[in-house]
Every structure is written in structure tokens, then in C-alpha cells.
N, C-alpha and C positions, 0 to 999 in steps of 0.2 A: 367337581364331579365325584370325588371320593365321598363327599358329604351326602350326595344323593344315593350313592351305593350303600353307605352305612344305614341311612334311614330305611331303605328298601329291605335290607336284611333284618332290621329291627322289626319291621312290619311283619315279615314272614315268621320271625320268632314268636311274636304276639299271637299271629294268626294260627299257629299250630297248637291244637289242643288234644289231638288223638294220642293214644298210647297202646302199645301191643298187649293183648290180653293173654292170660295163661292158656296153654293148649294150642297155641298157633305156631305156624312155621314161617321161616324165611329162607331165602336163597341169596348167596353172595358170590361174586367173582372179583378177582383183583390180581394185581401185579405188585412187584416190589424188588428191592435190591438186598443182597446179603453181603456181609463182610466177615471173612474168615479171620479168627483170632490166632495169632501165630506165636509158637514157642521158639525162642532163639537160644543158641548155644555158643559158647566160645570155643569153637573148634577150627578156627582159621578160615571158616566160609563166610562170605558176605551175605547176611540174610537180608531179603528185600522186604518191601512194605506189604501190609495186609492185602491178600487177594480178594477180589470182588466177584459177585455172581448175581444171577437173576433168580426170581421166584414167582411162580404163577400158581394160582389155587382157585378151587371152587368149594364152597362150604354150605351145608344146610344146618340151620339153627331150629331148635325146639324150645319154646318158652315153657319151662317147667313150673316156675313160680314167678312172682312179679320182680324178683331179684336174680333168680338163677336160670341160666340158659345152657342147654346141652348143645354141643357143636360137633360136626363130623364132616369129612370131605376128603378131597384128594389134592396132592401137591406135587409139583414138579420144580426141582431146584437144579440150576446150572451153576456149577462151581468152576471158576476160572483159575488156571495155574499161571503164575508169572504175570499178573494183570499189569504191573508197572511198566512192562515192555511191549504191551499190546495196545492196539487201537480199540479192541473190544474189551470183553471181560477177562481174556487171558490168551496166552499162546497155545494153550490146550484147554478143552472144556470137558468136565466130568459131570454127567447127569445122575441125579437121584429122583426117584419117583415112588410114591406110595400113598397110603391113607393116613389120616389123622383124626383123633377124636379127643374131646376135652370138655371144659365147662368155662362159663364166663359168669362173673358176679357184678351186677350193676348197682350203683350206689343211689341214683337219684330216681324220683317217680317217673314212670314210663312216658308221662305226657310232656316231659321236658325235651326241648330241641336237641341238646347235646347230652348224650348218654356215656359218660365214662365208665370203664369197667376194669376189673383185673381178672385174670384167668390162667389156665395152663392147659397144655395139650401134650399128648404123646404122638409122635410122628414115626411112621414105619417107612421102610425103604426097601425096594426089591431089585435095584440095579447096582452093578458094580460091587457086589459083595465079595469079600475075599481079596486077596492081593492082585492088583492089576498093574503089571510091570511093563515098561516099554522105553524105547528110545527113538528120538526123531530129530530131524535138522529143522531149525526154525530160522526165519528171517526177522530180525528185531524191528519193530514198528515205532517204538518210543524209547526215549533214553539215549540210545546209540543206533538211530535208524540206519538200515542198510547193512548192519553187521550181521554176521551169521554165527549160530551157536548150536550146540547139541544139548537137547532136553533128554534128561533121564529122570523117570518118575516111578513111584511106587505108591499106588493109591489103594486104599482099603476103606470104602464108605461104610458108615455105620448102619446096621439094620434098625436100630431104635434110637430116637432122640427125645429128650424131655425138654419142654419149652414153657417157662413161665412168661406171661404177656401182660402188658398194659395197653389199652387202646380206647377208642371212642366211636360211637355212631352219631352222625350229625344228620338230623331229619332234614330233607329237602322239601318234600311234600308228604302227604299223608302216609303213603306206604313205601317211599323211597328214601334211602339214606346213603350218605357218603361215609365211608369208613376209613380209619386210619389206625395202625396198630404198630407196636414195637415189641419184639420178643427176643429172648436169648435161647438158642437151641444148643443143648449139650448132648453131643453124640456119645452113645455108649459103645466104647471100643472105636475102632476105625482111626485112620491117620492118613494124611496126605504129605508125602515127601517128594522133593524134587531137586534137581541140580542143573543149572544152566552154565555150560562151559563155552566161553567165547573163542572162536577160531580166528577172528580178525577185528579190525576196528581199533578205537582208542584203548580198549580194555582187553586186548587179545591175551589169552592164556589165563584169564581170571575166572573164578567160580562164584556163582551167586545161588543161594539155596532157599528153599522153603520147608518148614516143618510145622504142620498144622494138625492139631488133635481133633478136628471137626467140632470145635466150639465156635459158633458163629452168631452174629446179631442180624436181625432182619427188620426192615421197615417195610410195610405194605400199605397200599391204598386200594379201595374198591368201592363197588356199589352193591347195595343190599336192598332186596325187595321183600316186603312183608306179605304174607297170604293169610286170609283172603285180601284181595287188593281193595282198599277203601277209596271211594270217590274223592276227587280233588274239588274243594270248595271253590266258588267263584272268587272269594277274597284271596285264596292262595294263588289262583291263576293270575289275578291282577297283580300280586305282589311279585310273581316270577317274571312277568312281563316288564315290571318296573326295574327289576334287577337287570335284565337283559338290556333294557334301553339305557340305563345308567352305565353299563359296561361298554356298550357300543359307542355311546357319547364320549365316554372317557378314552376310547381308542382313537377318536378322531382329533382330540385336542393335544 
């Protein structure tokens, strides 16, 4: 079954001959995950593993030349605090939302199915600017489940972040592509600090901390539609049906 799927994908590769022309637009939407890069210090506190988060975005691209594309859109980031002890992204969630703009440089001719690129963007943020201080009681969900602890936090989200990026667009049909990207986002200013003090359980009385300078890595996936939309050829439709058939047949065996 895997052989049939590989053959079908190869047919789709060969069948794709269209390339995006200069002066055209595309729209993209996607999701992903972020990982906060932590700074640890030898101050007697037990620093925990890197925190996690979610990333949602919509983007519009404009093809300036056959190699260079301008991009702009909106992004929502959810940063979790103390992810290691939560079922979700954290015992507390911090939101960042803003606009982004940048450019992407493609290496290969636009008619190729796989389109790798390098790029960079500037991200803005309008939420949780300035110090957000607080304290709350949390029930631990992972690590020492059922234990109770006090969370003390001091969050200062950056207004601007610089992000170099690598990624690829993978053409599925004439105007639709699957996208994947990896970027490093360097927050200018801003910082997440927190302390988790256990009241009971196996580690009662101990402190666990985070100290993050808003440097984070992000992996995203999405779907991208080119405009004007090009008709799907009969050969491409047949290849797509072959891929679906091979996949469904593989699920039954």
C-alpha cells in the first residue's frame, strides 16, 4: 500500500506544472506550537523545563518577483507558564496578539512542487504590555498531581519581536499548497518570571521557577491559496483520487 501511495504522489509531482506569477496574491492560515527558551540561574531555585504555547495566524503574500515575496498578517500567541505541571500548555496562559510583516526568498523555479524559502518578519504585540503581576492558587495536574501550590508571576510581553525563518510550500493542486515553517522569535525587551511554591504533596515547601526572556521557537503548518485560482486539471484530479484511494486502502490493512 505504501508503494501505491508513493507512486500516486510521484504522479502528482509530475502533473504539477503551474507556477505563481509576479504581481499575484495568496492567502494563508495556520496553527502551530511555540517553545519558550529559558534562562536558568544558580540561586537555589529549581528551574523547570521549557514552557510551551500555541500559535495561530492568517497571512497575505504578494509575489514581488519570481524569487521574492512580501508577507503580512495577524498572529495570536498563547504562552503557557509551568507547562511541565499542566495538562494543557500551562497552569496560567498569557496571550499576545498583533500584526506581522516581512519577506520570503524562494530558491527554486515556481513550477516546482516543493518550494523551500528563507525569510524574516517583524512581529508586533498589543496585549499584556508592561508588567503584569499576580498570585494564584493552582492544583497540579502533572508531575505531582493533586498537590496544591501558589503561583507568583511577573509577565512583561514584548511589543516587538524579530523572527528569521525557514520554510517550504508544498503544492497539492494548482492553487492550493500545504505550508510548514520554523522560526526563532527574539522578543525586544519583555520577560516572563514565575515561582511555584508547593503547599503539600511529596515536594511540600519546595520552589520551582521560570525565567524566560521571550526568546521562543515556533513550528507552524497551514494551507495557502493562490489568487486568481487556477482550474484543476483532470490529470491532477485523478492523481488526488488515487492518493485518497491508496490511503484508505492502507487504513484497512
